[in-house]
N, C-alpha and C positions, 0 to 999 in steps of 0.2 A: 395324328397317329392313331392307328387302331389299337385301343387299349386292351382289348380282350377278344379272343376268338371264340364266340359261342359255338360255331360249327365244329371247332376242334374237339370240344367235349363229346360231341356225338360220335366221333370216330371210335369204334369199339376197341377194347383192350387188345393190344398186339395186332391191330388192324384185321381182326377176325370178323368177317361179315356173315350174317345169317344167310344160309343157302335156302332161299325161298323162291323156287322156280315159279314163273307165271305161266298160265295156260297159253297155248299158241294163239296169236292174233289179239292177245289182251293188250289194251293201251296202257301207257305208263300210269301207275297208280295216282289217283287224285289226292290232293292234300286231305288229311283227315278232317272229317266233319266236326271233330272235337275242337278244332282250332279255327279262328276267324281273324285274318290279318287286319280287318277293318275295325278300328276302335269304336266304342260306343260314343255317339256324338256328344253326350253329356260330359265326357272326359276331355273334350277337345277345346282348346282356346286358340283362335287364329288372330294374329295381329300382323296385317299386311303380308310381308314375305316370310313371316315366322309362324310356325305352328307348334303348340305345346300340348302334350297329351299326358294327363295325370293317370298313370296306369295303376299305381298303388300309392299309399301314403309316402313311401320312400322312393318310388321309381317314377321318373319323368322323362318322357321322350321330347327331344328338342330338335326341330327341323328348321332349316332355312332353304328357301327356294326362290331364286330371282324371278322365275316364271309364275310363281304362286301355284304351281302344280305339284302337290305333295304326294309322297309315295304311300300307297295303300296296299301294295302287293306284299306277299310273304317273301322273305329272303332265306338264304341257307342258314342265317343266324336267328331270325325272328319269324315264328309262324303264327303267333297269337297275340293280338292287341286288344281283343274284346275281353277285358278283365272287369271285375266288379268295380264300379266307379266309386272311388273313395270321396268322402266329403272334402271340399276345398272351396276357397273363396278367391275372387279376383277383383282387383281395384286398379284404378289409373290415377296417377298423381302427376303434377306439372311443376317443373323447376326451371323457370325462365322459358326457353323454347323447347325444353326437353320433356317429352312425355314418357313416363315409365309405367309399365304394367307389372303388377305383383300378383303372383299366384301362390297361395299358401294352403298347404295341406296340414294335417295334424303333426307332421314331422319336419317339413322343410318349407322354405320360402324362396321362390324364384323371382328374380328381378330382371327386367329386360327393357332397354331403351327402344321404344317403338320406332320402326322404320329403319333401324340401323342393322348393318351386318353384324354377325356374332363376333365379338372381340372381348379382350380383357376388360374394356371399359363399358361394354354394353350388356353383358350377360353374366349373372352371378347366381349362386345358390348358397343359402346359409341354413345351418341347423344348430342344435345345441352341441354337436360334436365337431363342426368344422365351418370354415368360410372358404368357398370355392369360387374362382373366376375362370371364365373360358380360357383354355390354353394352359392352365396350371399343370405342372408336372407331378405325377403321383410318385413321389420319392420313397414312400413307405409301402409300396405294393409288395405283397408276399409272393409275387412272381407266378408265372404260368407255365408255358410249354413252348417247345420248338418243333418244327416239322419232322426232324430226323436226327438220329444219333449216328447214322451210318458214316463211317470213316472218321468219327470224332472221338477224342479222348474226353476226359472230364471237362465240362464246360459250364460257365455261368449262365443262368437263365435271365440275367438282367439284359433286357433288350437294348438299352443304350450302349452297354459294353459290346454286345454282339455287332451292333451297327457301326460302332467306332472301329472295330477290327475288320469289318466287312467280311465276316465269315460266311462262306457258301458251301453247299454240298451238291454235287452233280449239276454244277452251273446254275444253281438256284439259291436264292436267299433262304434262310432258315424259318421264315415266316414267324419270327419270335413274337409272342403275344403275352402281355401282362395278364395277371389273374384278376378274378372278380373280388377277391378279398384283399383289403388294404388296411394298414394301421392308420392311414390318413383319414379313415372314416368314410371315404367315398372311392368309387372307381367309375370310370367313364368308358362305355362301350361305343366305339365308332363304327357304325354300320353304313357309312357313306359310300364306300366303294365295294360293298358286297353285292353280288349279282342276285337278281330277283327271280322268283319262280312263277310260272304260269299257274293261275288258280285252278284251271280246268285239267291241265295235263300233268302238273307237277314237274314238268321239264323246265330247263332254263327258259326264261322269257327273254324278249329282245332287250338288249341294253342293260345298263346298270341302274342303280338307284336314281330316281328322278330328282331327289334332293341334292343340293350341293353339300349340305351338312345334315347328317342324321345321327344324333347322339342319344344315348340312354344313360342317364345319371342314376347310378345305384348309390343312394345317399343313406345307407343303412347304419352309419356309425360303426359300432363294433358288434352289431347284431348280425353276425356272419351267417347264421342259419337262415335268418329272414332274407338275406341277400340271395342265398341259394334257392330258397323257395320262390322268390320273385323271378329269378332267372328261369326256373322250370316253368313258371306260369306263362312266360312269353316265348320261350324257345321250344317248349314241348317236353313231355315226359320221356325219360330215357328208359328203355326196356330193361328189366332185370336180366342179368346174365344168367345162363343156365347154371344150375347148382354145380354141375361137374367142372365148370370153369374155375371154381374156387379150389378144386382138388389138385391132384398131381398130374402133370403133363409129361409126355416123353416125345422128344424129337431129335433127329440128327440128320445133317446133310450127308447122306450116304446112299449108295446103291443097294437098298434093301429089296428082298424078294419075299414071297409069302412065307417061306419057312423061317426067314429072319424075324418076321413079325411075330410068329408064334413063339419062337425062342425067347424073344425079348419079354413078352408078356408072361411066359412061364417062369422066367428068371425072377420077375417081381413076385409071382405067386410063391415061389420056393422060399423066398425071404419074408413072406407074409406082409409084403408092402402093398398098399392100395395103389391102383392106377386108374385114372378117370378119363384121360384124353390122350389119344394117340395121333401124333402129327406126322404126316409125310412131307418132308421138305421137297425141294423142286425136282429131285431125281425120279419121282414117281412117273413123270411124263416123258414122252419121246424127246430126243436131244437135238432136233433140227435147229432150234433157236434157244435163246436164253429162257424164253417163255414157252408155254405149250399147254394143250388141253386134252391130250390123248394119252391113255395109259401106255407105258413102255411095255410092249408085248414080251420082251426078253425077261422082264422082272415080274410082270403081272399078266400072264396070258389069260387068266380067268379072274378079272377084278371083282366080279360079284362074289366069288368064293372067298377071295381075300378080305373083302370089306364086309358085305352083308352077312355072310355065313360065319366068318372067323372072328374078326374084331368086334363086330356088333352082335352077331348071333351067339357065338360061344362065350365071348368075354364081356359083352355088354359095355363096350367102350364107346365114347364119343369120338368121331373121326374128323380130322381136319387135313386139308391139303394146301400146299403153297402154290400160288399162281403169280407169275410175273406177266401182266398184260403189257402191251406196247408193241409186240411184234405183229399184231393182227392175227388173222387166221389163214395159215398157209395150206397149200393143196396136199400137204403130208398129214393134215389132221383128219381123223376118222369122220368128222362131221363137216368137212369142207363143202361138199356138194349141197348138203342141207342148208348150210349157212348161206351159200351163194344163192340158192333158190329163194330163201326167205327174203333176201335183199334184191331179188329181181335181176341177178347177175348170171350170165352164162358161165358155168364153171370152167369151160374150156378156153375162156377168153383171158384168164389171168391165173397166175400161180400164187397170188396172195391178196387177201382182202385187208386193206390197211386198217390199223387201229383208229377208230373214229368215235371215241367214247363220249366226248362232250358236245359234238356238233351233229350227231346223226342218231336220232332216236331209234330208227329202224335197225341200225347196227347193234345198238345196245340190247334191244329186246331180242333180236335174233341170236346174239351171243348167249343170252340167258336161256332162251327156249330150245335152241338147236344144238348148242355146243356144250354148255355147262350142265344142262339137265340130265343128259345121259350119264355123266360121271356121278351126279348126285343120286341117280337111280341105282347105281351100282353100290351105293353105300356111303357116300360122302355127306357128312352133316353140315360142315362149315368150310368156308374158304379163308385161308390166311392170305390176305391181299398184300403182297410184298412189293409195294410201289416204291421206286427209287429213281425213276428215269427223268425226273424234272416235272415242272408244273405246266408246260405248254403243249405236251404231247396230246394226241387224240383230239385235236381241234379245240383244246381249252385255251382260254385267254391268259391263264397264269394267275399267280397270286391267289385271290379268293375264288377264282373259277379254275379249279385244278383237278387232275385225275384222282388225287388222294381222297378228296371228299366225295367225288362222284362215283368211283368204283364201290365205295362203301354204301352209298345210297342204293 
């Protein structure tokens, strides 16, 4: 079971993604040079079909591959494995016909029966705070998160309870994940079925993790801050949110026009109330479909005046707009012809370019460059990505390869 979803932490608060348009014809951004998914060889111990990487004194990666081809590519969960190699020792002991390798750092000792598949009897880790065996249930975990609260009332974040009740939203599981922090003194991150990223393009690479088992043991005891520090070390630093995001936001699902925007902000000013972020819910765009990328001309005939000149220029507010992807780009969109041209499609040959977010890099870059950028140029700072249509749309495989994480990327 996937104990903790590292990639979910990277999903920005309220699914607001930075609007950072890329120049035309720019390839997908490469993985940051600050991160290297290949560990220092000095940190690695290989024993037949098993590979162990001592990433920090508390953090050990445990892989099993029947082909002995271990995974060195980044995943959506783990970008960096080139950490400062901690001091550790390794030794082999024999008990009858059983050979056991022990790897000991300053904080933990890992024991593995050489040549065996991972099991309760063959793989264990001990420290001053706990004794762990492969497959142990983390009954004291302080819990994590779920994919969505849409259509749900108050709900437990205990994944076992959710699984027993088979709770789903929009025909999809809740992707319940346990947290990194546990009173057990340990937590295990299972990266085995996370999709990998191409090191050159940063796009999905072919297939999933090459390992049958790919686990990260966070053996931090109750040093919870250290656990988070080690998490950041391997998963990548999270950008600080803009200061305004900690301030007061305004939003309402309503057909607002430019005069409404000014009236709302002036009402705040009249009461000496600060306002930092103004959010337009989905009615800002044309109503041909649930989603859309084109200003509704009946509400905002001059969007540059409404956004750049009014909200941003006069009132110095951060601006956000809601988008529901999934409908694709229809011929009613202002940028339909430009989108079709960028994809090498004759605009007269179709009335809709289907949503292809996970399996078509050209579509994704064209959507950013040709469709979203003009809205950003009119004064939109961020997108509120309101994804709720399920995990397999847009060519995604589902579960850990899903539109929620990829639209935010």
